[in-house]
C-alpha positions as CSV (number, residue, x, y, z in Angstrom):
1,M,21.9,-21.2,-17.7
2,A,20.2,-22.1,-14.2
3,E,17.0,-24.9,-14.6
4,L,13.8,-23.2,-13.8
5,S,13.6,-24.9,-10.9
6,Q,16.6,-23.4,-9.3
7,I,14.8,-21.0,-6.8
8,A,17.2,-18.7,-4.1
9,V,15.2,-17.2,-1.3
10,V,17.9,-14.7,0.0
11,P,18.8,-13.8,3.0
12,E,18.9,-18.0,3.7
13,A,18.5,-17.0,7.4
14,G,15.9,-15.7,8.6
15,R,12.3,-15.5,9.5
16,H,10.9,-16.2,6.2
17,E,11.6,-20.0,6.4
18,S,8.1,-20.4,5.1
19,L,8.8,-19.0,2.1
20,K,11.6,-21.5,1.3
21,E,8.9,-23.6,2.1
22,A,6.6,-22.3,-0.8
23,V,9.1,-22.9,-3.1
24,R,9.9,-26.3,-2.5
25,E,6.1,-27.0,-2.3
26,A,5.5,-25.4,-5.8
27,G,7.9,-28.1,-7.1
28,G,11.3,-25.6,-7.0
29,V,14.7,-26.6,-5.4
30,V,16.1,-24.0,-3.4
31,V,20.0,-23.2,-3.7
32,A,22.6,-20.8,-3.8
33,P,21.7,-17.4,-5.5
34,G,24.9,-18.1,-8.3
35,E,22.9,-21.3,-9.1
36,A,19.1,-19.8,-9.9
37,S,17.0,-19.0,-12.5
38,A,15.4,-17.0,-9.7
39,I,15.4,-15.1,-6.9
40,V,13.0,-14.2,-3.5
41,W,13.8,-11.1,-1.7
42,A,13.3,-12.0,1.8
43,D,14.6,-8.8,3.1
44,P,11.9,-6.1,3.1
45,A,14.2,-4.1,5.9
46,H,17.5,-3.6,3.7
47,P,16.4,-3.3,0.3
48,N,19.9,-1.8,-1.0
49,D,21.6,-5.2,-0.3
50,L,19.7,-7.0,-2.8
51,G,22.2,-5.2,-5.2
52,P,24.8,-6.9,-4.8
53,V,22.9,-10.4,-5.0
54,V,21.4,-9.5,-8.3
55,E,25.4,-8.6,-10.0
56,Q,26.4,-11.7,-8.5
57,S,23.7,-13.7,-10.2
58,P,24.0,-13.6,-13.1
59,T,21.8,-16.9,-14.4
60,A,18.7,-15.5,-12.2
61,R,16.1,-13.9,-14.5
62,W,13.4,-13.3,-12.6
63,I,13.6,-11.5,-9.3
64,A,10.5,-11.5,-7.0
65,L,9.9,-8.3,-4.6
66,P,8.1,-9.1,-1.0
67,F,6.3,-6.2,-1.6
68,A,3.3,-4.3,-3.4
69,G,5.2,-1.0,-3.3
70,V,8.7,-1.2,-4.9
71,E,9.7,2.7,-4.5
72,P,13.0,1.5,-3.1
73,Y,14.0,-0.6,-6.0
74,V,13.6,1.1,-9.2
75,R,16.7,2.6,-9.3
76,L,17.7,-1.2,-9.6
77,I,14.8,-2.5,-11.3
78,R,16.1,0.3,-14.1
79,Q,19.8,-0.8,-14.0
80,F,18.6,-4.3,-14.6
81,P,15.7,-3.8,-17.0
82,D,16.4,-7.8,-18.7
83,R,15.4,-9.3,-15.8
84,L,11.4,-10.2,-15.1
85,W,10.8,-8.1,-11.7
86,T,7.6,-9.3,-10.0
87,C,5.8,-7.5,-7.1
88,A,2.8,-8.2,-4.2
89,R,0.6,-6.1,-5.7
90,D,-2.5,-7.4,-4.5
91,V,-1.6,-10.0,-2.3
92,Y,-2.0,-7.5,1.4
93,S,-5.2,-6.2,-0.2
94,R,-7.2,-7.3,2.4
95,P,-6.1,-6.2,5.6
96,V,-4.4,-3.3,4.0
97,A,-8.2,-2.6,3.1
98,E,-10.0,-3.7,6.6
99,H,-7.4,-1.2,8.2
100,A,-8.2,1.7,6.1
101,I,-12.1,0.7,6.9
102,A,-10.9,1.2,10.9
103,L,-9.4,3.9,10.6
104,A,-11.6,5.9,8.7
105,T,-14.9,4.5,10.6
106,S,-12.7,5.3,13.6
107,G,-12.2,8.8,12.4
108,L,-15.8,10.3,11.4
109,R,-17.2,8.2,14.5
110,H,-15.4,10.2,16.8
111,I,-13.5,7.1,18.5
112,V,-9.7,8.8,17.9
113,G,-10.8,11.3,20.4
114,Y,-13.1,9.6,22.7
115,A,-10.2,7.4,23.4
116,R,-7.7,10.4,24.9
117,E,-10.8,11.7,27.5
118,S,-10.5,11.1,30.8
119,Q,-13.9,12.0,31.5
120,W,-17.2,11.7,29.8
121,T,-17.7,13.7,27.0
122,E,-20.5,15.6,24.4
123,P,-21.2,12.9,21.4
124,H,-19.8,13.5,18.2
125,G,-19.2,11.9,15.2
126,H,-20.3,10.9,11.2
127,M,-21.5,8.0,9.7
128,L,-20.0,6.2,7.1
129,V,-22.9,3.9,6.5
130,D,-24.8,6.2,3.9
131,G,-22.0,8.4,3.0
132,R,-20.0,9.2,0.4
133,L,-16.1,7.7,0.0
134,T,-13.3,8.6,-2.2
135,I,-10.8,6.1,-2.8
136,F,-7.9,7.5,-4.7
137,G,-6.1,4.5,-6.8
138,G,-8.0,1.6,-9.1
139,G,-6.0,-1.5,-7.8
140,G,-6.3,-4.0,-5.5
141,I,-6.9,-2.2,-1.9
142,A,-9.6,-0.4,-3.6
143,S,-10.7,-3.1,-5.5
144,E,-11.4,-5.1,-1.9
145,I,-12.3,-1.8,-0.3
146,V,-15.3,-1.4,-2.4
147,R,-16.1,-5.2,-1.8
148,L,-16.0,-5.0,1.7
149,L,-18.5,-2.3,1.5
150,Q,-21.2,-3.3,-0.4
151,G,-24.4,-3.3,2.1
152,W,-22.8,-0.4,3.5
153,N,-24.7,1.8,0.9
154,C,-21.6,4.4,0.6
155,E,-21.9,6.2,-2.7
156,I,-18.3,5.7,-3.3
157,T,-15.8,7.8,-6.0
158,V,-12.2,6.7,-6.8
159,V,-9.9,8.8,-8.6
160,R,-7.4,6.4,-10.9
161,R,-4.5,7.7,-13.9
162,N,-6.8,5.3,-16.2
163,P,-10.5,6.5,-15.3
164,R,-12.5,3.6,-16.3
165,P,-15.8,2.0,-14.7
166,M,-15.4,-0.4,-11.5
167,D,-18.3,-2.8,-10.0
168,G,-19.6,-1.4,-7.3
169,V,-17.9,2.8,-7.8
170,A,-20.9,5.7,-8.4
171,R,-17.8,7.5,-10.8
172,V,-14.3,7.4,-11.8
173,L,-12.1,10.3,-12.4
174,G,-8.7,11.6,-13.1
175,S,-5.8,12.8,-11.4
176,A,-6.7,15.8,-12.4
177,E,-9.9,16.3,-11.1
178,A,-8.6,15.2,-7.8
179,A,-9.9,18.8,-5.7
180,E,-13.9,18.0,-7.1
181,A,-13.2,14.0,-6.2
182,V,-13.2,15.4,-2.6
183,R,-15.7,17.8,-2.5
184,R,-18.4,15.7,-1.3
185,A,-16.3,13.0,0.5
186,D,-17.2,12.2,3.9
187,A,-14.0,9.6,4.0
188,V,-10.7,10.1,1.7
189,I,-8.8,6.9,1.3
190,L,-5.1,6.5,-0.4
191,A,-4.4,3.7,-1.8
192,V,-2.2,4.4,-4.5
193,P,1.9,3.9,-5.4
194,L,3.9,6.6,-4.8
195,T,5.4,7.5,-8.2
196,A,6.7,10.9,-10.3
197,E,2.5,11.4,-10.9
198,T,1.2,11.1,-6.7
199,A,4.5,12.9,-5.1
200,G,2.3,15.8,-3.0
201,L,-0.7,14.6,-4.9
202,I,-3.0,15.6,-2.1
203,G,-2.1,19.0,-1.4
204,A,-3.3,22.1,-0.4
205,D,-6.0,23.0,-2.5
206,V,-7.1,19.2,-2.5
207,L,-7.5,19.5,1.4
208,A,-9.5,23.0,1.1
209,A,-11.9,21.1,-1.2
210,M,-12.5,18.2,1.9
211,K,-15.6,18.9,4.0
212,P,-15.0,20.4,7.8
213,H,-15.9,17.2,9.4
214,A,-13.8,14.8,6.4
215,W,-11.1,12.2,7.3
216,L,-8.4,11.5,4.9
217,V,-6.9,7.5,5.4
218,N,-3.4,7.4,4.2
219,V,-2.6,3.5,3.8
220,A,-0.7,4.0,0.5
221,R,2.8,6.3,1.4
222,G,3.7,9.1,3.0
223,G,4.9,11.0,-0.1
224,V,1.2,10.9,-1.7
225,V,0.4,14.2,1.2
226,D,2.1,17.1,1.5
227,T,2.6,17.3,5.2
228,D,3.1,21.1,5.9
229,A,-0.4,21.4,3.9
230,L,-1.7,18.6,6.0
231,V,-0.5,19.8,9.3
232,K,-1.9,23.3,8.5
233,A,-5.4,21.9,7.4
234,L,-5.5,20.2,10.9
235,V,-4.8,23.0,12.6
236,E,-7.0,25.7,11.0
237,G,-9.8,22.6,11.3
238,A,-10.1,22.7,8.0
239,I,-10.9,19.0,7.7
240,G,-12.3,16.5,10.2
241,G,-9.2,14.3,11.0
242,A,-6.2,12.4,9.4
243,A,-5.8,8.5,10.2
244,L,-2.3,7.5,9.1
245,D,-0.3,4.4,8.5
246,V,1.8,5.7,6.8
247,T,3.5,9.5,6.6
248,D,6.9,11.8,5.5
249,P,9.4,11.5,7.5
250,E,9.3,7.7,8.2
251,P,9.4,6.6,10.4
252,L,7.9,9.9,11.9
253,P,10.5,11.6,14.4
254,E,9.8,12.2,18.1
255,G,8.3,16.0,18.8
256,H,6.7,15.9,15.0
257,P,3.2,18.0,15.6
258,L,0.8,15.0,14.1
259,W,2.3,13.4,17.8
260,V,0.3,15.7,19.3
261,L,-2.7,16.8,17.9
262,S,-6.3,15.3,18.9
263,N,-7.6,14.8,15.3
264,V,-4.9,12.6,14.3
265,V,-4.3,8.8,14.6
266,I,-1.3,7.6,13.4
267,T,0.0,3.5,13.6
268,P,3.7,2.9,12.3
269,H,2.7,1.1,8.9
270,I,1.0,-1.8,10.2
271,A,-1.7,-2.1,7.8
272,N,-0.4,-5.7,6.9
273,T,1.2,-7.1,10.0
274,P,3.9,-10.2,10.0
275,E,1.3,-12.3,11.3
276,M,-1.0,-11.8,8.4
277,G,1.1,-10.9,5.6
278,I,3.8,-13.6,5.8
279,P,1.0,-16.8,4.9
280,L,-0.2,-14.7,2.2
281,L,3.1,-13.3,0.7
282,A,3.9,-17.5,1.1
283,A,0.9,-18.2,-1.2
284,H,2.2,-16.0,-3.6
285,I,5.5,-16.8,-3.4
286,R,3.9,-20.9,-4.4
287,R,1.5,-19.5,-7.2
288,S,4.5,-17.6,-8.5
289,V,6.9,-20.5,-8.3
290,E,4.3,-22.9,-9.9
291,A,3.4,-20.1,-13.1
292,W,7.2,-19.9,-13.3
293,L,7.8,-23.4,-13.8
294,R,5.1,-24.2,-16.2
295,G,6.9,-21.8,-18.3
296,D,4.1,-19.0,-17.6
297,E,5.2,-15.2,-16.3
298,P,4.5,-14.8,-12.9
299,P,2.2,-12.3,-11.4
300,G,2.7,-8.9,-10.5
301,R,5.0,-8.1,-13.2
302,V,7.0,-4.8,-12.5
303,D,6.6,-1.9,-15.3
304,P,10.7,-0.6,-14.8
305,S,9.3,3.2,-16.2
306,A,6.1,3.8,-15.1
307,G,8.5,2.5,-11.2
308,Y,5.2,-0.3,-10.4
């Protein structure tokens, strides 16, 4: 069995030299995968390449993934349930929460529309201050949105799988009450993992329940929304608009209807950019390796059956 201090950062080449430094700062020794007690995966662009690394690393008992969402790795995680799998849950909550609020306000304030104009136009817009907000998801991003909005006097509703009270939240509802949760909202922010339960969660029924001026903001995963139903709602003016950092399909192909709708803003899955995210991930890896070396479980354990 490899010594606990022997940690592999894979791939060895790449931009994530800061992750190797984080391992060393925590007291670990960077080694090849075959000698390691743990693997820090540093190549989010190629999730399929991790499988052979795990297969060829029998002494690696812990695999640390660089994402909060682990959908590309679920099959592999379930293939090796005897390993400890962790993800970067809550690590990127602050930048993603900030982006979600920026998207919501840019839509409600009609900044999206004004930016496309070439002449002076009539005033439009609604405030999120003193307004109503619904957040789907009760994890780190939701908690950070609630924290950042303290002082905005928003009435906040949260929808989560296991409803329980949250500080700063007026009401917490279960997923079965999705349509009821959005009826009074000026903005609806999606911040849930993509699972069998959440796929297509925002469909025609939920969209129909939204106010005509309300904006849908997705910083979760594209598959949480029924894209065809969303396009229909946008074309018909059933909702005010959609601000999407993620789409289904992703990347959104050229010529897709969402590109040309005036009440849509799309950002290319950049709520957490490398400039923001790599220092946050490095700090997370340092804390995780420190826990591992103490004999404690690193944060962010993934439940293979739940898929997150």
